Structures are given as C-alpha cells and as structure tokens.
C-alpha positions as CSV (number, residue, x, y, z in Angstrom):
1,M,105.4,80.1,141.5
2,A,103.0,83.0,141.1
3,Y,105.9,85.3,140.5
4,R,107.3,83.1,137.7
5,S,103.8,82.8,136.2
6,G,103.5,86.6,136.1
7,L,106.9,86.8,134.3
8,T,105.7,84.3,131.8
9,R,102.5,86.3,131.1
10,V,104.5,89.4,130.7
11,A,107.0,87.6,128.3
12,F,104.1,86.3,126.2
13,A,102.5,89.7,126.1
14,L,105.7,91.3,125.1
15,A,106.4,88.7,122.4
16,G,102.9,89.2,121.0
17,A,103.4,93.0,120.9
18,L,106.7,92.5,119.1
19,A,105.1,90.1,116.6
20,L,102.3,92.6,115.9
21,A,104.8,95.4,115.5
22,A,107.0,93.2,113.2
23,G,104.1,92.1,111.0
24,P,103.5,95.3,109.0
25,A,107.3,95.8,108.7
26,F,107.7,92.4,107.2
27,A,104.8,92.9,104.9
28,Q,106.6,96.0,103.6
29,G,109.9,94.3,103.3
30,K,111.5,93.3,100.0
31,V,110.7,90.1,98.0
32,K,113.9,88.1,97.8
33,V,114.6,86.6,94.4
34,G,117.6,84.3,93.9
35,F,119.1,83.5,90.5
36,M,120.9,80.1,90.4
37,L,122.1,80.1,86.8
38,P,125.4,79.5,84.9
39,Y,127.4,82.7,84.6
40,T,130.6,81.0,83.5
41,G,131.5,78.2,81.1
42,T,129.6,76.7,78.2
43,Y,126.2,78.0,79.3
44,A,127.2,81.4,80.5
45,A,125.4,83.3,77.7
46,L,122.2,81.3,78.5
47,G,122.3,82.3,82.1
48,N,122.8,86.0,81.2
49,A,119.9,85.9,78.7
50,I,117.5,84.4,81.2
51,T,118.5,87.0,83.8
52,N,118.0,89.8,81.3
53,G,114.6,88.5,80.2
54,F,113.4,88.1,83.8
55,K,114.5,91.6,84.8
56,L,112.8,93.1,81.7
57,A,109.5,91.5,82.7
58,I,109.9,93.0,86.2
59,A,110.7,96.4,84.8
60,E,107.6,96.3,82.6
61,G,105.6,95.5,85.8
62,G,106.8,98.7,87.4
63,G,110.0,97.3,88.9
64,K,108.2,95.7,91.9
65,L,106.3,92.5,92.8
66,G,102.8,93.1,94.1
67,G,103.9,96.6,95.1
68,R,107.0,95.4,97.0
69,D,110.6,96.2,96.2
70,I,112.9,93.3,95.1
71,E,116.2,92.2,96.5
72,Y,118.2,90.0,94.1
73,F,120.8,87.3,95.1
74,T,123.0,85.5,92.6
75,V,124.8,82.2,92.6
76,D,126.8,80.8,89.6
77,D,125.9,77.1,89.4
78,E,128.8,76.4,87.1
79,S,126.7,73.8,85.3
80,D,128.0,71.4,88.0
81,P,125.4,68.9,89.4
82,A,127.7,68.0,92.3
83,K,127.5,71.5,93.5
84,A,123.8,71.9,93.1
85,P,122.6,71.1,96.7
86,E,125.3,73.5,98.2
87,N,124.5,76.3,95.8
88,A,120.7,75.9,96.2
89,N,121.1,76.1,100.0
90,K,123.2,79.3,99.7
91,L,120.0,81.0,98.3
92,I,117.4,79.1,100.3
93,K,119.0,78.8,103.8
94,R,121.7,81.5,103.8
95,D,119.9,84.2,101.9
96,G,116.4,83.2,102.7
97,V,115.0,83.9,99.3
98,D,111.3,83.6,98.6
99,V,111.8,82.5,94.9
100,V,114.6,80.8,93.0
101,I,115.0,81.3,89.3
102,G,117.0,78.4,87.9
103,T,118.5,76.8,86.0
104,V,119.9,75.6,82.6
105,H,121.6,72.3,83.1
106,S,119.2,69.4,83.7
107,G,121.5,67.6,86.1
108,V,121.9,70.8,88.2
109,A,118.2,71.4,88.1
110,M,117.4,68.0,89.6
111,G,119.5,68.9,92.7
112,L,117.9,72.4,92.9
113,A,114.4,71.0,92.6
114,K,115.0,68.6,95.4
115,A,116.3,71.3,97.7
116,V,113.2,73.5,96.9
117,R,110.8,70.7,97.5
118,D,112.1,70.4,101.0
119,S,111.7,74.2,101.7
120,N,109.1,76.9,101.6
121,A,110.7,78.6,98.6
122,I,109.2,78.7,95.1
123,L,111.1,77.5,92.1
124,I,110.5,78.9,88.6
125,N,112.5,76.8,86.1
126,P,113.3,79.0,83.1
127,N,115.1,76.4,81.0
128,A,116.3,73.0,82.3
129,G,114.0,70.4,80.8
130,A,114.6,67.4,83.0
131,D,111.3,65.5,82.7
132,E,111.5,64.4,86.3
133,I,111.2,67.9,87.7
134,T,107.5,68.1,86.7
135,G,107.1,64.3,86.7
136,P,108.0,62.3,89.8
137,M,109.4,65.4,91.5
138,C,106.4,67.6,90.8
139,A,105.2,69.8,93.6
140,P,102.9,72.8,93.9
141,N,105.9,75.2,94.5
142,I,107.8,74.0,91.3
143,F,106.9,75.8,88.1
144,R,108.4,75.6,84.5
145,T,108.3,78.3,81.9
146,S,110.3,76.4,79.3
147,F,109.8,72.8,78.1
148,T,110.4,69.2,79.1
149,N,113.5,67.7,77.4
150,S,111.5,65.1,75.5
151,A,109.1,67.6,74.0
152,P,111.3,69.3,71.3
153,G,112.7,65.9,70.4
154,Y,109.2,64.4,70.1
155,A,108.1,67.3,67.8
156,M,111.2,66.7,65.5
157,G,110.6,62.9,65.5
158,K,107.1,63.6,64.1
159,V,108.6,65.9,61.5
160,A,111.2,63.4,60.5
161,A,108.6,60.6,60.1
162,D,106.3,62.9,58.1
163,K,109.2,63.7,55.8
164,G,109.6,60.0,55.1
165,Y,113.0,59.4,56.7
166,K,113.4,55.8,57.6
167,R,117.0,55.5,59.1
168,V,118.3,58.1,61.5
169,V,121.4,58.4,63.7
170,T,121.3,60.4,67.0
171,L,124.1,62.1,68.8
172,T,124.1,64.0,72.1
173,W,126.0,64.7,75.3
174,K,125.5,61.8,77.7
175,Y,123.4,63.5,80.4
176,A,119.7,63.9,81.3
177,A,118.8,66.5,78.7
178,G,120.4,64.6,75.9
179,D,119.0,61.3,76.8
180,Q,115.5,62.6,77.2
181,S,115.6,64.7,74.0
182,V,116.7,61.6,72.0
183,G,114.1,59.6,73.8
184,G,111.3,61.9,72.7
185,F,112.6,61.9,69.1
186,K,112.8,58.2,69.0
187,E,109.3,57.7,70.4
188,A,107.6,59.9,67.8
189,F,109.9,58.8,64.9
190,E,109.5,55.1,65.4
191,K,105.8,55.6,66.0
192,G,105.7,57.1,62.5
193,G,107.5,54.2,60.9
194,G,111.2,55.2,61.2
195,K,114.1,53.5,62.9
196,V,116.9,54.9,65.0
197,V,119.8,52.8,63.7
198,K,122.5,54.2,66.0
199,E,122.5,56.2,69.3
200,M,125.8,58.0,69.9
201,T,126.8,59.9,73.0
202,L,129.8,61.7,74.4
203,P,130.5,63.1,77.9
204,F,129.4,66.6,78.7
205,P,130.9,69.1,77.8
206,N,133.3,67.2,75.4
207,V,133.3,68.7,71.9
208,E,135.6,66.2,70.1
209,F,133.1,65.3,67.4
210,Q,135.4,64.0,64.6
211,P,135.1,60.2,65.4
212,F,131.3,60.5,65.4
213,L,131.3,62.4,62.1
214,T,133.4,59.8,60.5
215,E,131.0,57.0,61.7
216,I,128.0,59.0,60.5
217,A,129.6,59.3,57.0
218,S,130.1,55.5,56.9
219,I,126.5,54.7,58.1
220,K,124.9,57.0,55.6
221,P,121.6,57.5,57.4
222,D,118.7,59.5,56.0
223,A,119.2,62.1,58.6
224,V,121.0,62.9,61.9
225,Y,119.2,64.2,65.0
226,V,121.3,66.0,67.7
227,F,120.9,67.7,71.0
228,F,123.6,70.3,71.8
229,A,123.5,73.9,73.1
230,G,125.7,76.9,73.7
231,G,129.4,76.6,72.7
232,G,129.1,72.9,72.0
233,A,126.3,73.6,69.5
234,V,128.5,76.2,67.7
235,K,131.3,73.8,67.3
236,F,129.2,70.8,66.2
237,V,127.4,72.7,63.5
238,K,130.7,74.0,62.1
239,D,132.4,70.6,62.3
240,Y,129.4,68.9,60.6
241,D,129.6,71.4,57.8
242,A,133.4,71.2,57.5
243,A,133.1,67.4,57.2
244,G,130.9,67.9,54.1
245,L,127.9,66.2,55.7
246,R,125.5,69.2,55.7
247,K,124.8,68.9,52.0
248,T,124.4,65.1,51.9
249,I,122.8,64.1,55.2
250,P,120.1,66.4,56.7
251,L,120.9,67.6,60.2
252,L,117.9,67.9,62.5
253,G,117.9,69.2,66.1
254,A,116.1,70.5,69.1
255,G,116.0,74.2,68.7
256,F,118.8,74.9,71.1
257,L,121.2,73.8,68.4
258,T,120.6,77.1,66.6
259,D,119.2,79.4,69.3
260,G,121.6,82.0,70.5
261,T,124.3,80.5,68.4
262,L,123.6,81.6,64.8
263,E,126.0,84.6,64.9
264,A,128.9,82.3,65.8
265,Q,127.8,79.4,63.5
266,G,127.5,81.6,60.4
267,A,126.9,80.0,57.0
268,A,127.4,76.5,58.5
269,A,123.9,76.7,60.0
270,E,122.1,77.9,56.9
271,G,119.0,75.8,56.1
272,L,119.1,73.7,59.3
273,L,115.7,72.5,60.6
274,T,114.9,72.5,64.4
275,T,111.8,72.3,66.5
276,L,111.1,74.5,69.5
277,H,108.4,76.4,71.3
278,Y,109.7,79.7,70.0
279,A,111.0,81.2,66.8
280,D,112.7,84.6,66.3
281,Q,110.2,86.4,64.2
282,L,106.8,85.0,65.4
283,D,104.5,87.7,64.2
284,N,102.3,88.4,67.2
285,P,102.0,91.7,69.1
286,K,103.5,90.4,72.3
287,N,106.6,89.0,70.5
288,N,107.1,92.2,68.5
289,A,106.9,94.3,71.6
290,F,109.2,91.9,73.6
291,R,111.9,91.9,70.9
292,A,111.9,95.6,70.6
293,A,112.0,96.2,74.4
294,Y,114.8,93.6,74.9
295,K,116.9,95.1,72.1
296,K,116.4,98.6,73.5
297,A,117.3,97.5,77.0
298,Y,120.3,95.3,76.3
299,G,121.4,96.1,72.7
300,L,121.0,92.5,71.8
301,E,118.4,90.4,69.9
302,P,116.6,88.1,72.3
303,D,116.6,84.3,72.0
304,V,114.6,81.5,73.5
305,Y,116.5,81.7,76.8
306,A,115.7,85.4,77.1
307,M,112.0,84.7,76.3
308,Q,111.8,81.9,79.0
309,G,113.4,84.2,81.6
310,Y,110.9,86.9,80.6
311,D,108.0,84.5,81.1
312,A,109.4,83.4,84.4
313,G,109.2,87.1,85.4
314,Q,105.6,87.4,84.0
315,L,104.5,84.3,85.9
316,L,105.9,85.7,89.2
317,V,104.4,89.1,88.5
318,A,101.0,87.5,88.0
319,G,101.2,85.5,91.2
320,T,102.4,88.3,93.5
321,K,99.9,90.8,92.0
322,A,97.1,88.4,93.1
323,V,98.2,88.4,96.7
324,G,99.3,92.1,96.9
325,G,102.9,91.1,97.3
326,D,102.2,89.2,100.6
327,M,104.5,86.2,100.2
328,S,103.1,84.7,103.4
329,K,99.8,83.9,101.5
330,R,101.6,81.0,100.0
331,D,98.7,78.8,99.0
332,A,96.9,81.7,97.3
333,L,100.2,82.7,95.6
334,L,100.8,79.2,94.3
335,K,97.2,78.9,93.1
336,A,97.4,82.2,91.3
337,M,100.6,81.2,89.5
338,H,99.1,77.8,88.6
339,T,96.0,79.3,87.1
340,A,97.7,82.2,85.4
341,K,97.2,82.8,81.7
342,I,100.5,84.1,80.3
343,D,100.6,86.3,77.2
344,S,104.0,85.1,76.0
345,P,106.1,86.0,73.0
346,R,105.8,82.3,72.0
347,G,102.0,82.7,72.0
348,P,99.6,82.5,75.0
349,F,99.9,79.5,77.3
350,S,98.5,78.1,80.5
351,L,100.0,75.6,82.9
352,S,99.2,71.9,83.0
353,R,98.4,70.0,86.3
354,A,102.1,69.6,86.7
355,N,102.9,73.3,86.1
356,N,104.3,72.7,82.6
357,P,103.4,75.1,79.8
358,I,100.8,73.8,77.3
359,Q,102.2,75.2,74.1
360,D,102.8,74.8,70.4
361,F,106.1,73.5,69.0
362,Y,107.3,75.2,65.8
363,L,109.2,73.8,62.9
364,R,112.0,76.4,62.3
365,Q,114.5,76.9,59.5
366,V,117.7,78.9,59.7
367,V,117.6,81.7,57.2
368,G,120.5,84.1,57.5
369,K,120.8,84.9,61.2
370,E,117.2,84.0,62.1
371,N,115.3,80.9,63.2
372,K,112.2,81.3,61.0
373,A,109.0,79.5,61.8
374,I,107.9,77.6,58.7
375,G,105.0,75.6,60.4
376,V,103.7,74.1,63.6
377,A,105.2,70.7,64.3
378,V,102.9,69.9,67.3
379,K,99.9,72.0,68.4
380,A,99.1,72.6,72.1
381,Y,101.6,69.9,73.3
382,E,101.0,68.9,76.9
383,D,103.7,66.8,78.5
384,P,102.3,63.6,80.1
385,A,104.1,64.4,83.3
386,T,104.6,60.7,84.0
387,G,104.9,60.0,87.7
388,C,103.5,63.3,88.9
389,K,101.2,62.7,91.9
390,M,100.2,66.3,92.5
C-alpha cells in the first residue's frame, strides 16, 4: 500500500513537472485560426474577399497575433447548411482552432454558431447576417463585424417611405437572409406609411427570374425591393434591365445587390439605389489607406466583404494584443474584443451588448463602377438583438 502510494506521489510530481515544462512551450505556440467560408459556388468570390481582407489586417499588425505566429486552417463550407456542423467540427475538434472566421450564408452560419457555442473556440462572423446569431443564440464568444440581415433592409425601408413610395413588391431567395432582409424593409416601410403589396420568393440559388419579372410588370408597383448577392445578383440586375423594368419601376436593394458585382453587371446597374454600412469611396483616412493597401496586395478593388474580413482581423488583433497573445486568458480576451473601438474603413464603430457593430447605414447610388454614398439612411443603427440574454 505504501509502495503504491509512493508511485502515485512520483507520478503526480512527474505530471506536474511536465505541465510546467509544457506551459511556456504552449504559450509560445501558434494561434490557430480557421476559415470556414465558401470557396466554390455562388459565393466563392465573397469567401476569397473576406480571407484577403482578414489577412491584410494581420499583415498590417506585423503578421502575428499578440506576438505569436499564426497557423491557418481552411474549410470550404460550400454554402450548404446541411454540412455546417460537420465542417465546423473539422476546425473545432479535428484542428483545434482557437478562432473561427465564418461565414457568408446565413443558414450555414446558424450551424456554425451552434457548434461554437458548445466549444471554447471564438467565432468572428465577417458576413452572415442571420439575426438569431446575435439574438437568441448570442454568446460572449460570438462576434459580428458585418450586419444583421434586417438592418440594410430596415434602412432601405425608411428611404423608400421618405421618397413617398406607397406600393412596393419584394423578391428574394427563400432563406434566412432573404426573409429577414425583407422583414426589416417591410417594418420600416410600413411604419412610414407604405404597403408591401406582394412578397415573392424563389429557392436558393435558383436564378430563373423571368416569371417574377412578368408579374412585377403586371402589378406596376411604385418600386421593387430585392435581396440577392454574388452571381445571383449579377443575373437579376441584368434580367431586370433586359425586361425594360429599370427605367419604369425603381429597383431598390440591400447593398449586396451591387457590391462586388458591378464589373459583371455593367450598364444594367447604373443609377441603382442600395443601403449598406459601407460605400466604395467613403472619404476618410482609414478607408483611403485600406483601399490603397488592398489594391497593392491583391491587385483588386476591395468591396464590403473584403472590408468586413479586414475588420474581423482588426478585432482579433485588438483582443490578442490585450492579452499578449495568451489565448488561455479567455475571459480577458473576450472582454477586450467586446470593448474594442475599431477604426474601420466604414467609419469607427464599437460593439453592442450582443457583439454587433453599432454603425451608420449609407444610401448609395451606382455611378459607373462605384457604389457612391449619397447620404446616411440611418445614423448609428444598433440592432435590437431580440432574444439575446447575454
């Protein structure tokens, strides 16, 4: 009995010595960052822009996080909600990442957020606007550097009401992002005295728009509000123009309709009005520097997706700097991220109680190949984060 007790004491002493030896080595290890983004399909360009923007922010911070090197892991989420839990766990459980950057598709983001809530990882959402992520699903380790789906729609609903439109038709893909965007538009538009006379939807990523364009022409609304992005947005704007509707029925949209798509849309997009928390040529020092740096690094003009990825990087840099790169100081890291003041190309922002940006939404007009800000639709918008108990 005494012999076994002695062995136990030796074992505990050895384990303690190993732990002490391993501690400094761990502290000097790499911060593991996982990208769960679409790299194929309709949203591939968006995933690449977010990745580029994030890495630009890291490069500007010296290429490290709190003095520690970074190891990147990548999973193509394929914009498939059914694969979200499996893909999230590839990064969280298989690769053991400290931070996940993702994603674009709101349905995928819901599965990703659930997986992160049940882990010690941190999620920075650089695009997907599903209201629930920072609503009922809110958590101290879930952050957003983009928007909630309803917010750009709410801003455009206010604009449409202020313009005196009374009858509007809406059209979107039938999924969370579209439903919530239209919901935000409808709330503000009808609060301002308008009426949504028809809500049209089609399955994601279907782009057979002709039947809807024919019905719009027969209804003759004062305007049409849509939510589309990526390749679908390109085709819709071109089809709307080809149907002869652009000149007779104003087309309004959340900013994703014309962000990152103007080159492909060409003249069909000229003059379109959208609302978003960013515009190409916002004249502030941070945006001017960001745009120049991004173009130098990648040979491309940045869009809202690149900007959101960049701010995800800025947020993580701020948090890790506060804890000297020690990811084990989780509470201090989360607090530093929550209280960070981000000097963003969109304009400075802080985070709400639910970790959403408190930010302006701009009214933009397509002029040539730019989304030019022509006014502020909503100042310092803070999402209500309905259902958040944090």
